[in-house]
N, C-alpha and C positions, 0 to 999 in steps of 0.2 A: 612716124617710126614707134615700133614697140618700144616701150620704155621699163625698165628694169631697175632694182634696188638691192644691194648685199644687207642682210640683215644686221650686220655689224654697225650699220650706220645709225642705229636706233636704240634708245634705251628700252629697258623692259624684257620680259619673257619672249620667248618664241612666238606663243601664241598671241601675245599682246602686238608683237610687232607685225605678224601676219595679217591682223585684222586692221591695223593703221595703214599698212601699205596698200590692202585692197581698198579701204576708204577713200584713201587719197586719189586713187584712180590708175594706179600701176598695172601693167599687164603681166609683169613676173618679178621673180623673186630670186636671188642668189642665197642659198642657205650657206651661212658660215658654219663650219663644223662646231665650233665651241657653243653655239647656240643650239645646236641639234643635242649635243653630249649634255648639256644642262636642263634639257626639256623633258618633262614626264611622258611626253606623247612618243609613241613609237615612230620610227620612219613611215609606217603605213598610215598612222594617225595623221603626221605632218602632210604626207600626200593627200590624204582625203580633206583636211582642213583647207589646204590651199586650192584645191579642187572647188570646194563649196563655195571659197572665195572668188572664185573666177582667175586664180593666178598661176601662171605657169611656173614649174621650176625650172630656171633657166641654166642654173649652174650649181655644182657643189664644190665648195672650196674651203681650204687651200690643202693639197698634197703636197709635202714639202720633202726636200733632201734626199731626192732620188737618183739624180743622174751623174754618170762620170766616177763611180765608186768602185773598188775591189770587188772581186767575185763573192767572197764572204757576205759583205754588205748587200750587194745585188740580190742575193738569194733572200735575206730577210726583207729588203726592201719590196720586192715582189709579192712575199707573203702578205706584207702590210697592204699592198695595192688591191690584192684579191679580196681581203676583208672589206675594204672599202667598196669595192666594186659591188659587192653582196648587199651593203648597206644602200647604196645607188639603186639597186635593183628595186629594193623595197621602197625606196623614197619617190621612185619614178623619175629620177634624173638621169639624164643621158650624156652629160658634159662634166668633166671634171677639170679644175684649174690645178695645174702643177707649176710651183714656184722654182725658179732656179735655185739650185742648193746653195745654202750658206755653210754646209757643215764643212769642218776641217779635214774630213777624210776625200771631199770633191777633188778630182784630179784635172788638172790643165790639159785636158784631152778632147776636143770636139769631136774627133771620130768616135771615141768610147761614149762619149755623151749621146751622139746621135744613134749608136748601136743600141744603147740600153733604152732609150726613149722610143725607139721602133719596137723593141721587145715589149715595152710596157704597151704601146699602141695595140699590139697584137693582142695582148691579153684583155684589154680594154674592148676591142672590136667584138670579142666572142661573146661580150655581154650586152652589146649594141650601145657600147659607150664610145665616145671620142675624148681625146686628151687635147687641152689647150695650155701650151707651154709659154710661161711668162717669165720676163726678165726681171727680176728683182733690182732697184737700184743699187743696191748693197750686196748682190750676189757675190759669192766667192770667185768664180770664173767666169759667169756670165751676167753681166749687169746692164746690158743695152739691148734694146727691141731688135737692132739690126744683127746682132750676134745670135741672139735665140732664133731670129728668123733662118740665119744659115745652117744652124743645128737643125732645125725643123726640115729645112730643104734638102738636107743630107741624109737625113733618115728616110724621107722618101715613102711615108705610109699615109694612106688614105684618112686614117682615123687620127692622125696628130697634125695639128695646126697650131697657130700661134694666138695668144691673148696679148692685146695692146692694152696698156694702163697709162693714162695721161700723166698720173703723176710720176711714174718710175722714168717716163721719157723726158718730160719737161724739167723735172727736179736736177737730172744730170745736165741740162743743157743741150740735150741731143736735137739733131735737126730733125723734126717730124716729116719734112718733105719726102725722105726716104721710104716711107709708108708706101707711098704710090708705087714702088716697086714690088710690093708683095701682092700676088693674085688675091683677089677679094675672097674666093672661095676657102683660101687658106688661113683667112683672119676668121676665127672660131668665135672670138668673143672681144668685146670693146667695154674696158672698164674706165670710168670718168671721175675726176676729183680736180678740184682746184686746191690753191694752197697760197697763204700771205708769202711774199718774198722774204726769205729769213737766211741768216748767216749761221747755219748750224749743221750738226751731224744728220745726214738724210735719214736715218733710221728713226731718230728721235721726231724729226721733222713730219716724217710720214705717220708715225703712230699717233701723233698728239695734235698735229695742226692742220690735217687736211680740211677741206670744206667743199661745198657744193659749187659747181661751176657758176661764175660770175661774183663769187664772195671773196675772191683771192686775188692774186696778180699773175696767173698763167694765163696764156693764150689758147684756152681749152678749145674755143671755137675754130681756131686756125687749124689745130691738130684734128678736130672733126672733120674739117673739109677734106683733109689728105687722106684720111680714112675711108671717106665715102667716094672719093675719086679712086679709090683703089678698088672699088666694088663692094665693100662690105655691105651686107643687107641684113644683119642681126640686130639685136636690141640694144639700145643706148642703156648701160647700166651703170649705176653708182656705187663706188665703193669708197667710203669716207672713214677714216678712223680720226676721232675728234672727241676729247674729253669732254667738252660741253654739250655737244649734241647726245653723247650716251647718259647724259644727266637730264636732259630738257624732257619736254612732253612729247610723247611717241607720237601721238596723232598729228601735233602740229609741225613736228621735224617732218614728218612724211609729206606733208602738204608743202613745205617749204622745198623738199627735194624735188617733187615732181614740177614745181614751178620753175627750179633752175633748169630743168630738161627741157621745159617749153620754150624757156628764154635762150637757152643754147641752141636748140633747133632754128629759132628765128635768126640767131646770129650767123648760123651757117647756110642761110637761105632755104631751111628745109620745111618750113611753116608758113602758113598764112594768117597771121594773127593782126588783129586791129593794129593800126601804126601807133607808136606812141605820140602822146600829145604833151609836149613839153610844157610846162607851166611858164608863164612870161612875168610874173611877178606875184606879190604877197597883196591878197584883198583884205585880209584882217589877222589877227590872232585872238582868239577868245579864250578869256581866263576865266576859270570858275571860282566866283567870290562875290560876296556881297559885304566884303570887309571894308569897313570905312577907311582903313589904314591903306588900302590900296587905291582907293578913290582919291585920297589925299596924296599919294605918291604921284599918280597920274596928273594931278593939278600942278605938284610941283617939278614936273618935267614939261609944263606947258601945254597941256592937252585941255580941250574943252569937251563937256559932256553936250552933245549935239543931238541925240535922239534917244528915245525910248521904244522897244518893241511892242506894236499894238496888242499883242496877246500873251508875252511872255516876260518874266522878270529879267529883262535884258536891256543893258544900255550900251549905247554907242559912244565911244569917245575918239576924237579926232585931232590930229595937227598935221598940216600939210596931207600928203597922201597915206601917211601912217594912220590906221584904225585899229583900235583895241576894243574888244566886245567884252564887256563884264557881265556874265551870267550868275546870278543870285540864286537861280532854280537848282544848279548843281551843288548840292550839299553832302554832307556826310552819308545820306541815304543812296546817293549814287556814286560813292567813292571819292569823294572831293571835299574832305572836311577843313581843308584849310585852301587858301589861294594857290591855284596850280593852272598850268597851261593844259586845256582840255581840248583846243582844236584850232587849226589855221585853215584861212581860206586862201586857195591859190588861184590865181587868175588863168585862164585858160581860153584858147580860142574855140574850143567845142568841149563843154561840160558832160554831154552825154558820150561822147567818144572817149573821154577820159575815164569816165566809169565803165564803159564797155571794154576797155584795154585791161582795167583792174580785175574785171571779172573774168576775162579770158586768162589771167594770170593766177586765178584761185584766190584773189584778194578779197576780203569780205565787204561788199558793197553794203553800206548801212542803211537799213530802212528809215524812212523821214515821216514822222508823225507831224503833220502841218495843219494848220487851219486853211480854209478855202481861199482866205487871201494872201496867204504866205507865197513868197516866191519860190518857185521849185529850186531845189538844191540837191546836187548828187553829192554822196559821201561815200569815203572809204575808211576803213580801220588801219592804221599804221601798225607796224608790230610793237611799238610800246603803248598801243590803244589809243594813242591821240588821233581824233577824227581829222581827216583831210576833206575839205569842201572845194568842190570844182565851180568857180564863179565866172560871171563876166560882168564886173561891175559897172553900172551906168552906161551899158552898150544898148544901141538902139534897136538892135535886134533880138535882145535876150533879156528876160524880166531879171532886175538888179534885185539883190538881197537887201538893198539899202532901202528899196521901197517898203521893207516891212517895218521900218522906224518911222515914229511920228517926230518931225523935227521939234527942237526946243531952242528958244532964245539962249544964247550963251554970251559970257563975257570972256574973250579970249585973251590969254597971256601967253602967246607964243614963245618958244625958246630957240627956233631956228631948226626945228628937226623937220626932214623932208618925207621919208618913208622908212619902212622896215628894211633893214640891211641884211640881216640873217637872223634865224632863229635855231637854238640849240635845244636837242631832244635828248632826254636822258633815257637810255636803254636799259630794260632789264638784263642782267647777264647772259642768259640764255638765249637772245634774240638780237644780239649785236650784228653777227653776220647775215641774220634773215634780214635785218635792216637794210644792211648795205646791198643786197640784192633786190630789195623791194622798190627802193628807190630808184637804182639804175634800170630795172626791168620794167616796173610798173610805171613810173614817171618819165624815164628817159633822161635822168639826170646823170652828171657824170662824176664818178667817185674820185677822190684824191687821195693822197698818200695817207696811210694810218700812223697816227703819231702816238707815243705815250709821254704823258706830262706829269712831272712830279707834284705829288700832293702831300702834305705833312703826314698823312696817315697813309700813304700807299702810291698807288699809279693812277692816272686818268687817262684812259684810253680814247683818242678822238680821231674820227675819220668825217671829213665833210665831203659833201655832194652839191653839185651845182648845175645850173643850165650854162650854156655856153656865153652869155653876156654878162653872167654873174647877177642878173636881177632876181634869181631865186638861188638862195645859200642856205643849207642846212648843215648844222654840226651835229653828229651822232656821238655821243658820250656815253662812255662807260667807266664806271669807277670801280678800280680794283684795289679795295681797301680791308686791311686785316679785321676780322670781326672782333669787336670790344677794344679796339686800339683807340676809338676817340669820334669825335662827332663826324659824319660822313657827309661829303658834298654831293654824294651819287643821286640824291633826290632833287638837287637843285635844277631849275630849268631858267633859261633867261632868253629874253628878246632883245636884239641889238638894234637901234635906232640910228639912221644917218642924219648927220648934221652938216649943213652948207659951210658952217663956220663953227669948229667945236670950241674955240676959244671964247667966241661971243655966247656959245650956248652953255659953257661951263660957268661964267659968269653970271649968266641970266639964271641958270638954276640955282645958283646960290642966292640970288635975290628972291627967287621964289620959294625958298626954304626945303629944297628938294635933298633927302637924306642921302648924302653920297657916301661911297666907301673909301674910308681914310687909307693912304698909302704910306707906307714906312720910309722915312728919310733915307734909309740905307739904300732903298732903290735908286733914289735920285743922285746919290753919290755915285753908285756904280755905272748909272746911265752917263755921267759926266765922263768917267773913264773909257766907256765903250764907243761913245760917238762923240764926234767934234761937232756939237751944236751951237749955234750963236748963243753967247751967255745969256741975253736977254730971254730967248725962247726957253732954255734949262731953266731960269727963274720963274718964268711963268707956268711951265709943266709942273713943277714943284708946288706952287703957291695954289694952282688950281686942282691938284691931284690928278693929273693926266698921265697915262702911261704912253709910250713911244715905241714904235717898232718900225723896220724897214726890209725891204725884199728888193729884188733886182729891179723891180719897176718903180717903185715909189715908197711911200712912207704911210704911216697908220697912227693917228692918234686916238686914245679912247679913254673911256671912265667908267665907273661902275656906280650903281645904287646900292643902298642897302637890300636886303632880301626881306620880303614880306611872305610868309608863309614858305612855298618853293619856289618864290618866282624873283628874279631881280632883273633890272633893264640895264644894258650897255648903250652908251652913246658913242658913235664912231664916226671918224671922218676919213676917207680913203683919198689919199693924194698922188696924182700922176701914175694912176693904174696900180696902186698895190693891190695884190691879190689874196693875202692871206687873212688871218684871224687873230694876229697878235700872240700866237701860241707862246712865244719867248717869255711872255708876261703872264702866263697863266699860272706858275707856282707862286707868284706873289700875290695875285688875286686871290686863289685858294686859300693861302695863308691867312690872309686879311679877313676873309670871310670866316673861316674857322675861328679865328681869334673874337670877332664881332660876336659868333653864335655863343661862343663859352661864356662871355660876358653876360648874355642875355639869359642865360641858363642858371 
């Protein structure tokens, strides 16, 4: 289907927006009136520039507060409309969006509204223009799509139809099934937006928190299916008001927008994308560092240095099925002046198909510069620039990346760690919603509820994504910290390692000298009050610095190491099917890390 986007979705000037929209691959554009008013280009200049870029001008919007008004106001509104029709003639646009009125002067009179909209449609038709009437969720008299359709039907003019907007429909909890009763030819336009589920004024919700389909909590795909069953054959168009998007990189946001429509089409069964290849586990986590302190930390965690890459300054450390790669070739010149998480290896049954899926969804597949003897590895850049490698480790039908490492003898002192449980990735502020869509659409991971966690200097927003059995879990974190308020944890990254017996592991880590994060005694006093734990277990948790959580399925024990550069490790044990990440303990962990950082500076 044709794909369009409203210029209000993006940052920048109108000229910059048109260029980015065309470069991303859209077919058309909605011209938001404020963007035109602020542009030095004349309407003819905008028309010509859009044509040069191969963009159709699908809609001019919005025209406000027109219908169901007294006669004196109607005359003024018709004069205003005629002026806008003249602009549209110059712009080359033939469809105008008219929002349901929010004016205090609007009367509760459907017959009057229909009569006046018919008059508007007659005036528009004389210019070769059609009118798409849309119900605003906060409209004074008309605020539901079915009410707007009843007025359009009553007006009965061929140049008057309705515009459906997923936000206005879903934010009110309206049942979209009724859309199928509207004749497809009378649905003149479809605007799409998602949003996080929030309990707030709908106008503020709409103006600041909309996002692209697949990034929020609405069933936009379900609504689209109803619209298509009604017979709609116009463009899929995005109209998103979002404070973050309007500050972000214009070109990048436009690509993310188009990705959301491609994924939405797939969800509605209207496109033939390569099927998602859901990762089945972690092959490795790669840290950029030649730092001796990080090697010492891994030794203290019971890892053994088991190999060195045959052509690169890269070491392989292993314990059980947990593999950590240290790359000392990634230094300040390549953007990693201190220890940091640079890449994740994901196990997948078909690495080439995983890369093909990413390419089809406009994600940057990274070129690989490798020696002849190196195993082929497909990689894609995640929104936070972490490289994701698609691997089949030690599989007989596929070259294994581990073959690039020359084995070396090692004296193992394992601490009971079995595998990587999850990885926490810090997202730049402008890319958090993009990341949510990326991991859902490109990798087929399931998003979980978004949480806000207390940090001593602000809030930490977190959203986990995982595969069905939990063998791949990622926590996407965004710090919302006041500038200048104190040391920020927004850059911290961590790798969580699973232990089969965390009590034994904690004791072993102390024997190995691992630098562990101290937890205040006050935490354990509160833990004793909140949970009726066995007194012996409670004493052990306090003694070993372990934290405790539980959910409806089971319990969770975990501890943290000190931070080296931007990286720290978490050791976890999930008991009886626990599904969470210990979110209740995050404020205690963050406070302890801030305190330790302050002492070291």
